[in-house]
Each structure stands twice: as C-alpha cells, then as structure tokens.
VOMI-374087 format. One line per field, with one value per residue (C-alpha): residue number from 1; x, y, z. Coordinates in steps of 0.2 Angstrom, whole numbers, plus 2048, in hexadecimal, padded with zeros to 3 digits. Example, Ala and Ser with C-alpha at 12.3 -4.5 7.8 and 13.67 -1.06 7.14 Angstrom:
<nodes>
pos: [1 | 2]
u: [83E | 844]
v: [7EA | 7FB]
w: [827 | 824]
</nodes>
This chain:
<nodes>
pos: [1 | 2 | 3 | 4 | 5 | 6 | 7 | 8 | 9 | 10 | 11 | 12 | 13 | 14 | 15 | 16 | 17 | 18 | 19 | 20 | 21 | 22 | 23 | 24 | 25 | 26 | 27 | 28 | 29 | 30 | 31 | 32 | 33 | 34 | 35 | 36 | 37 | 38 | 39 | 40 | 41 | 42 | 43 | 44 | 45 | 46 | 47 | 48 | 49 | 50 | 51 | 52 | 53 | 54 | 55 | 56 | 57 | 58 | 59 | 60 | 61 | 62 | 63 | 64 | 65 | 66 | 67 | 68 | 69 | 70 | 71 | 72 | 73 | 74 | 75 | 76 | 77 | 78 | 79 | 80 | 81 | 82 | 83 | 84 | 85 | 86 | 87 | 88 | 89 | 90 | 91 | 92 | 93 | 94 | 95 | 96 | 97 | 98 | 99 | 100 | 101 | 102 | 103 | 104 | 105 | 106 | 107 | 108 | 109 | 110 | 111 | 112 | 113 | 114 | 115 | 116 | 117 | 118 | 119 | 120 | 121 | 122 | 123 | 124 | 125 | 126 | 127 | 128 | 129 | 130 | 131 | 132 | 133 | 134 | 135 | 136 | 137 | 138 | 139 | 140 | 141 | 142 | 143 | 144 | 145 | 146 | 147 | 148 | 149 | 150 | 151 | 152 | 153 | 154 | 155 | 156 | 157 | 158 | 159 | 160 | 161 | 162 | 163 | 164 | 165 | 166 | 167 | 168 | 169 | 170 | 171 | 172 | 173 | 174 | 175 | 176 | 177 | 178 | 179 | 180 | 181 | 182 | 183 | 184 | 185 | 186 | 187 | 188 | 189 | 190 | 191 | 192 | 193 | 194 | 195 | 196 | 197 | 198 | 199 | 200 | 201 | 202 | 203 | 204 | 205 | 206 | 207 | 208 | 209 | 210 | 211 | 212 | 213 | 214 | 215 | 216 | 217 | 218 | 219 | 220 | 221 | 222 | 223 | 224 | 225 | 226 | 227 | 228 | 229 | 230 | 231 | 232 | 233 | 234 | 235 | 236 | 237 | 238 | 239 | 240 | 241 | 242 | 243 | 244 | 245 | 246 | 247 | 248 | 249 | 250 | 251 | 252 | 253 | 254 | 255 | 256 | 257 | 258 | 259 | 260 | 261 | 262 | 263 | 264 | 265 | 266 | 267 | 268 | 269 | 270 | 271 | 272 | 273 | 274 | 275 | 276 | 277 | 278 | 279 | 280 | 281 | 282 | 283 | 284 | 285 | 286 | 287 | 288 | 289 | 290 | 291 | 292 | 293 | 294 | 295 | 296 | 297 | 298 | 299 | 300 | 301 | 302 | 303 | 304 | 305 | 306 | 307 | 308 | 309 | 310 | 311 | 312 | 313 | 314 | 315 | 316 | 317 | 318 | 319 | 320 | 321 | 322 | 323 | 324 | 325 | 326 | 327 | 328 | 329 | 330 | 331 | 332 | 333 | 334 | 335 | 336 | 337 | 338 | 339 | 340 | 341 | 342 | 343 | 344 | 345 | 346 | 347 | 348 | 349 | 350 | 351 | 352 | 353 | 354 | 355 | 356 | 357 | 358 | 359 | 360 | 361 | 362 | 363 | 364 | 365 | 366 | 367 | 368 | 369 | 370 | 371 | 372 | 373 | 374 | 375 | 376]
u: [7C4 | 7BC | 7C7 | 7C4 | 7C3 | 7C3 | 7BA | 7BB | 7AC | 799 | 791 | 789 | 79A | 79F | 78F | 794 | 7A5 | 79D | 790 | 79D | 7A8 | 79A | 795 | 7A7 | 7A7 | 7B1 | 7AD | 7AA | 7AF | 7AA | 7B0 | 7A7 | 79D | 78B | 784 | 78B | 786 | 77B | 782 | 77C | 771 | 77F | 78F | 794 | 79C | 79A | 7A5 | 7A0 | 7B1 | 7B5 | 7C0 | 7CD | 7D0 | 7DF | 7E4 | 7D3 | 7D0 | 7E2 | 7DF | 7CE | 7D6 | 7E4 | 7D7 | 7CC | 7DC | 7D6 | 7DE | 7DB | 7D6 | 7CE | 7C2 | 7BB | 7B6 | 7BC | 7CC | 7C9 | 7CA | 7DA | 7E7 | 7E0 | 7DE | 7F1 | 7F6 | 7EE | 7F5 | 806 | 805 | 7FE | 808 | 7FA | 7F8 | 7F7 | 800 | 80D | 809 | 814 | 808 | 7F9 | 7FF | 802 | 7F1 | 7E6 | 7ED | 7EC | 7FA | 807 | 800 | 803 | 814 | 81A | 813 | 81A | 82B | 82B | 826 | 814 | 809 | 7FC | 7F4 | 7FE | 7F9 | 7FC | 7F7 | 7ED | 7EA | 7DF | 7D5 | 7E3 | 7E4 | 7ED | 7F9 | 7EF | 7FF | 803 | 7F1 | 7E7 | 7D5 | 7C9 | 7D1 | 7CB | 7CB | 7CA | 7CE | 7DE | 7D6 | 7C5 | 7BC | 7AB | 7AC | 7AB | 7B0 | 7B5 | 7B2 | 7B6 | 7B9 | 7B9 | 7BF | 7CD | 7C1 | 7B8 | 7C7 | 7C7 | 7B5 | 7B8 | 7C8 | 7BE | 7B1 | 7BF | 7C7 | 7B6 | 7B5 | 7C7 | 7CB | 7DC | 7D8 | 7E1 | 7DC | 7E4 | 7E2 | 7E6 | 7E5 | 7D5 | 7D9 | 7CD | 7CA | 7C1 | 7C1 | 7C4 | 7C8 | 7D3 | 7D0 | 7DF | 7E4 | 7F6 | 7FF | 811 | 814 | 80D | 7FE | 7EF | 7E4 | 7D1 | 7C8 | 7C7 | 7B7 | 7AF | 7AA | 79C | 79B | 78F | 79D | 7A0 | 7A0 | 7A0 | 7A4 | 799 | 79A | 789 | 78D | 79A | 79C | 7A8 | 7B1 | 7B6 | 7B4 | 7C6 | 7D1 | 7DD | 7EC | 7E5 | 7E1 | 7F3 | 7FA | 7EE | 7F4 | 806 | 804 | 7F9 | 805 | 814 | 80A | 805 | 818 | 81C | 80E | 814 | 803 | 808 | 7FA | 7E9 | 7DC | 7DE | 7D3 | 7DC | 7D3 | 7DB | 7D8 | 7DB | 7DE | 7D8 | 7E9 | 7E9 | 7F5 | 7F1 | 7F1 | 7EF | 7E2 | 7E3 | 7E5 | 7DE | 7E5 | 7D5 | 7C6 | 7BC | 7AB | 79B | 799 | 7A7 | 7B1 | 7A4 | 798 | 79E | 7AF | 7A7 | 798 | 7A3 | 7B2 | 7AC | 7BA | 7B3 | 7BC | 7B4 | 7BA | 7CB | 7CD | 7C7 | 7D3 | 7E1 | 7DF | 7E0 | 7F1 | 7E9 | 7EB | 7E6 | 7EA | 7DA | 7D3 | 7C7 | 7B8 | 7AC | 7AA | 79B | 795 | 790 | 78C | 784 | 779 | 776 | 765 | 765 | 75A | 763 | 75E | 74E | 747 | 751 | 745 | 738 | 744 | 74A | 738 | 733 | 743 | 73C | 74D | 751 | 764 | 762 | 76B | 767 | 75E | 75A | 754 | 75C | 757 | 745 | 74C | 753 | 760 | 76B | 77D | 78B | 794 | 791 | 788 | 779 | 775 | 765 | 765 | 76D | 76B | 777 | 777 | 77F | 77D | 786 | 787 | 788 | 776 | 770 | 762 | 75C | 74C | 748 | 745 | 73E]
v: [52B | 520 | 519 | 520 | 514 | 519 | 50D | 50F | 50A | 50B | 4FD | 4EE | 4E6 | 4F3 | 4F2 | 4E4 | 4EC | 4FC | 4F3 | 4E9 | 4F8 | 502 | 4F2 | 4F2 | 505 | 50B | 51C | 519 | 525 | 51F | 525 | 521 | 529 | 52D | 523 | 513 | 516 | 50A | 50E | 51F | 519 | 511 | 51A | 527 | 532 | 532 | 53B | 53B | 538 | 52A | 51C | 51F | 531 | 52E | 540 | 547 | 538 | 539 | 54B | 548 | 539 | 544 | 551 | 544 | 53C | 52A | 51B | 50E | 50C | 4FD | 4F6 | 4E5 | 4DC | 4EA | 4EA | 4FC | 503 | 4FA | 505 | 514 | 50A | 506 | 517 | 51F | 512 | 515 | 528 | 528 | 51B | 50F | 4FC | 4F6 | 4EE | 4F7 | 4FF | 4F2 | 4E5 | 4EF | 4F0 | 4DD | 4D8 | 4E4 | 4E1 | 4CF | 4D2 | 4D7 | 4C9 | 4BC | 4C3 | 4C3 | 4B1 | 4AA | 4B2 | 4A9 | 498 | 498 | 48F | 49B | 49B | 4A0 | 4B1 | 4BF | 4D2 | 4DB | 4EE | 4EC | 4DE | 4D8 | 4C6 | 4BC | 4B0 | 4A0 | 495 | 499 | 495 | 485 | 489 | 48D | 49C | 4A9 | 4BC | 4C8 | 4DA | 4DB | 4E6 | 4E1 | 4D4 | 4CD | 4C4 | 4D5 | 4D3 | 4C1 | 4B6 | 4A4 | 4A2 | 492 | 498 | 4A4 | 4AE | 4B3 | 4B9 | 4CB | 4CE | 4C8 | 4D2 | 4E1 | 4DD | 4DB | 4EC | 4F4 | 4EE | 4F2 | 502 | 503 | 4FD | 4EC | 4DA | 4C9 | 4B9 | 4AA | 497 | 48F | 482 | 474 | 471 | 475 | 487 | 48D | 49D | 49D | 4AA | 4B0 | 4BF | 4C5 | 4CF | 4D5 | 4C8 | 4B9 | 4B1 | 4A9 | 49C | 49E | 494 | 48C | 490 | 485 | 490 | 48C | 497 | 498 | 490 | 496 | 4A3 | 4B0 | 4A5 | 4AF | 4A9 | 4A2 | 498 | 497 | 48A | 488 | 47D | 477 | 465 | 460 | 455 | 45B | 457 | 462 | 470 | 470 | 471 | 47F | 489 | 486 | 48C | 49B | 4A1 | 4A0 | 4AB | 4B8 | 4BA | 4BC | 4C9 | 4D2 | 4D1 | 4D3 | 4DD | 4D9 | 4CC | 4C3 | 4BA | 4AD | 4A5 | 494 | 486 | 473 | 46B | 45A | 453 | 45B | 469 | 47A | 48A | 49C | 4A5 | 4B6 | 4BD | 4CC | 4D5 | 4D7 | 4CE | 4C4 | 4CA | 4C1 | 4BF | 4B3 | 4BE | 4C8 | 4B9 | 4A7 | 4A7 | 4AB | 49F | 491 | 494 | 4A0 | 4AC | 4BE | 4C3 | 4D4 | 4D8 | 4D1 | 4DC | 4EC | 4E9 | 4E5 | 4F6 | 4FE | 4F5 | 4E9 | 4D6 | 4C6 | 4B5 | 4AE | 49F | 493 | 490 | 486 | 47A | 47D | 47E | 48F | 494 | 4A1 | 49F | 4AD | 4B1 | 4B3 | 4AF | 49E | 49A | 4A3 | 495 | 49D | 4AC | 4A1 | 49B | 4AD | 4B3 | 4A5 | 4A1 | 490 | 488 | 489 | 48A | 49A | 4A8 | 4B6 | 4B8 | 4C7 | 4CC | 4DD | 4DE | 4D9 | 4D9 | 4C8 | 4C6 | 4BA | 4BB | 4C3 | 4CA | 4CA | 4DA | 4D1 | 4C6 | 4CB | 4C4 | 4B7 | 4A9 | 4A7 | 497 | 48F | 47C | 46C | 467 | 46F | 475 | 472 | 47E | 477 | 478 | 466 | 468 | 47A]
w: [5CD | 5C0 | 5B3 | 5A1 | 592 | 580 | 575 | 562 | 559 | 55D | 554 | 55C | 55D | 56B | 574 | 580 | 583 | 588 | 593 | 59C | 59F | 5A7 | 5B1 | 5B9 | 5BC | 5AD | 5A5 | 592 | 584 | 573 | 562 | 552 | 544 | 54A | 53B | 542 | 554 | 55E | 56F | 573 | 580 | 58A | 587 | 594 | 587 | 574 | 567 | 555 | 54E | 541 | 549 | 53B | 540 | 54B | 54F | 554 | 55F | 567 | 56B | 573 | 57D | 583 | 588 | 591 | 599 | 595 | 59E | 590 | 57E | 576 | 569 | 565 | 555 | 54A | 540 | 539 | 54B | 550 | 548 | 551 | 561 | 561 | 55B | 56A | 576 | 56F | 56F | 581 | 589 | 58B | 589 | 577 | 569 | 55F | 54E | 546 | 54D | 548 | 536 | 534 | 53C | 533 | 521 | 51A | 50E | 51C | 527 | 519 | 516 | 528 | 52B | 51B | 520 | 531 | 529 | 530 | 524 | 51C | 50A | 4FB | 4F5 | 4E9 | 4EA | 4DE | 4DD | 4CD | 4C5 | 4BA | 4BE | 4B0 | 4B8 | 4BB | 4BB | 4CE | 4D4 | 4D4 | 4D3 | 4DC | 4E5 | 4F2 | 4EF | 4FD | 502 | 50C | 519 | 51D | 529 | 52A | 519 | 510 | 4FE | 4FF | 4F1 | 4EC | 4D9 | 4D0 | 4BF | 4B9 | 4AE | 4BE | 4C8 | 4C3 | 4C7 | 4D8 | 4DA | 4D5 | 4E2 | 4EF | 4EA | 4EC | 4FE | 502 | 50C | 505 | 4F3 | 4F4 | 4F2 | 4F3 | 4E9 | 4F3 | 4F2 | 4F8 | 505 | 50A | 51C | 52C | 532 | 544 | 54E | 55D | 56B | 576 | 580 | 582 | 58E | 58D | 580 | 589 | 580 | 58A | 581 | 584 | 577 | 566 | 55C | 54F | 540 | 533 | 524 | 515 | 50A | 4F8 | 4F2 | 500 | 510 | 51C | 52E | 533 | 543 | 551 | 55E | 56D | 572 | 561 | 55D | 55C | 566 | 574 | 569 | 55B | 567 | 56E | 55C | 558 | 568 | 563 | 552 | 556 | 564 | 558 | 54C | 559 | 55D | 54B | 549 | 559 | 562 | 574 | 57D | 577 | 574 | 563 | 557 | 54C | 53E | 539 | 52D | 531 | 520 | 51A | 51E | 530 | 52D | 535 | 52A | 531 | 527 | 530 | 541 | 549 | 558 | 560 | 567 | 55A | 555 | 552 | 565 | 566 | 572 | 57A | 57E | 579 | 582 | 593 | 590 | 58C | 598 | 5A5 | 5A1 | 59F | 58F | 58E | 5A0 | 59C | 58D | 596 | 5A5 | 599 | 590 | 5A1 | 5A5 | 5B1 | 5AC | 5B5 | 5AD | 5A6 | 5B0 | 5A8 | 5B4 | 5AB | 59C | 592 | 580 | 578 | 567 | 55C | 54C | 540 | 538 | 525 | 516 | 514 | 526 | 528 | 533 | 541 | 542 | 54A | 557 | 55B | 55D | 568 | 571 | 572 | 578 | 58B | 586 | 57D | 586 | 57A | 569 | 55F | 54D | 549 | 537 | 530 | 51E | 51F | 511 | 508 | 50E | 505 | 515 | 527 | 526 | 51D | 52D | 535 | 546 | 552 | 55F | 56D | 577 | 586 | 58A | 590 | 57E | 56C | 567 | 556 | 54F | 53E | 534 | 537 | 54A | 54B]
</nodes>
C-alpha cells in the first residue's frame, strides 16, 4: 500500500516537494485555496481548503488516513501541519514550538530569556511610536507573522516610523508589528534537519538582499564564504536556539547576522525548510543530500542521518527590474553551469517583497558563479 502524505500549500514552493514525493512512490494529498494553486497537474489529490482551516483539513486527513503531513517554505501552513501531526500521532513539532517559530514576538521573547543574542525589539498594535530614547536609528519595522520580506521597512528617522508600522500591520495576519534595532553585518541562513531533538547541520547560505528600505532577497549562495571556525560557532549558536524553540522533528531555516565585531545574532528561525530554492535545490546541489526526500521521510517517521556526498557551489539569482539584465541570461541559458532558469512573470517589477520577483537562475559549479551586467 502506498504511503499517503498530506501537503499544505499549492504554490510554486510546494511543487518540488510534490514532485519528489511522487518520484519515490508517495501518494500526495494537497490542501490550499484553488486561487493559489499551481500544482493541479501533478498532485494525486487536491482539496480546495485554506491551509489555515485546521479542523476541515484534520477531518479530511482522518478520512484519508494519511501517514504524514508537511509543507516547505511556508510559515502560514506550519500551525496546521503540526496541529494535524499532534492530533493524529504523526511526526511533527509541538504546538508550543509552532507558536514561537511562526511569530517573531514570541520567538524574540524566548531567545532573549535564554540569553541568545537577537535584536532589541518592541511590539506595536497601532502606529503609535513615540519613544525614541530606547532606539538608535535606523530601525527595522516588520510584521510579527510574515516571511518573504512582506511589510518590512528600514526607517532612518523617527518621523517615518509610524508610516512603516502601518505598512507592517497591513501585511500582518494577526495585526501586530515590531520595531527592532538595525544591526550592521553579513546575513546568512543555516539549514538543518532535526529528529527526536537531535539537530543535523546541512549548510550555511550566503544571502544577498536589495538593502534598505525593503531588504528583499535577490541572491543565495552555498557554501557561505566563511571560515571553518566561524561555521562551527554558527552551528553551536543555532543548535542552542533550536533547543530553546523546541524544534525537534522538522527541517529548520535559521536567519542570522554576523556583526562587524564578529558576534552572531539570531534574526529569526522557521521550523520548516527554507524557501527561495534554498532547501529544495541548493542544499542537494552543493552537498549531495536530498533535503526534499529527507523531509518527506521524516514526516512519515523514517529518518536517516544526513550524509554529505559532494562539495560543490550552488546558488540562485532572482529577476527583477533592478536586475533586468538577468532576463537575457534566462532566455538564452548561455552559461553551462545553469541548472534551471525561468521567467514566471513578464511584468518585471521593482522589489518591495519576494512576491515581486519575476524569475530565477539556479546554478551548480566548482566555484561561486557571478552573473552581472558587465559580462552578460
């Protein structure tokens, strides 16, 4: 009998997960609003139920008698994923872990209480910022419960904070925003997978953003350009943070900052695989570990300790108005190192969130590949 896997979400993020599940003989049951669905051609079964509707999805999963439940790259789906896992006795994180990994306020509070360095912050339910004495400008304003740079703004002057808070609140599902200190440094993400409380390190990713004011991610590269000593320090800090946040049975995607003085700050941690092709593509291309397969089998209660089989470089570049020269490279695939390239929106826009990106290039090579306007 085929194993049955419930997958929450039907955007492009879930497509590689569904494809991999089908490749290894797993029956896929996908839940999402039909408006967001781009996987009807590959899902075995599709149910037009929003990923936030816990009880209807739970009842359908019981009816189907699923063997596992998962999602990748989506914070919104994770509360329902772990709710179903708990109610059906399947592999997942606790609801406590879900709360602190999908809400930046609770995450900051838990990390701060445990003595793990993260940015100083304050919560706002309305655009009523007045106390400038606690902050040194610039500051960052963001919703507590969104990813993909949605509603994030860097603000240079106190007079502009409330406008940014209003923008963050408009992007927040729960109507909450935080103002936090802006920290100078290099940004990375750390990819791990955990089973029964043991954490297995996979890769550290160099992240490149647009910078102020919106900090939309435009490039990712593995392995990160850091020393072995720094990598070990990162692993130690992130594993401690995963313990504090009670992440025990899932992939994780930790965003960190290394400050100009070399200290490590946790920006945020998600109890799921990173999006932007980091988990679905880059980890396997750079290490040889099939992260998608690992996540699928983990959700089904079957886990094998990851083994790194290769040492390669991989990365992704995103198309936008700011980098419109990438369009020609995508259309011609003129570099032999390109693994995958696609334009998914002919309306190429300036970036205010990850939703504004119009395409991508994924590469694999023996060295980091630079695509820039001067050579293409």
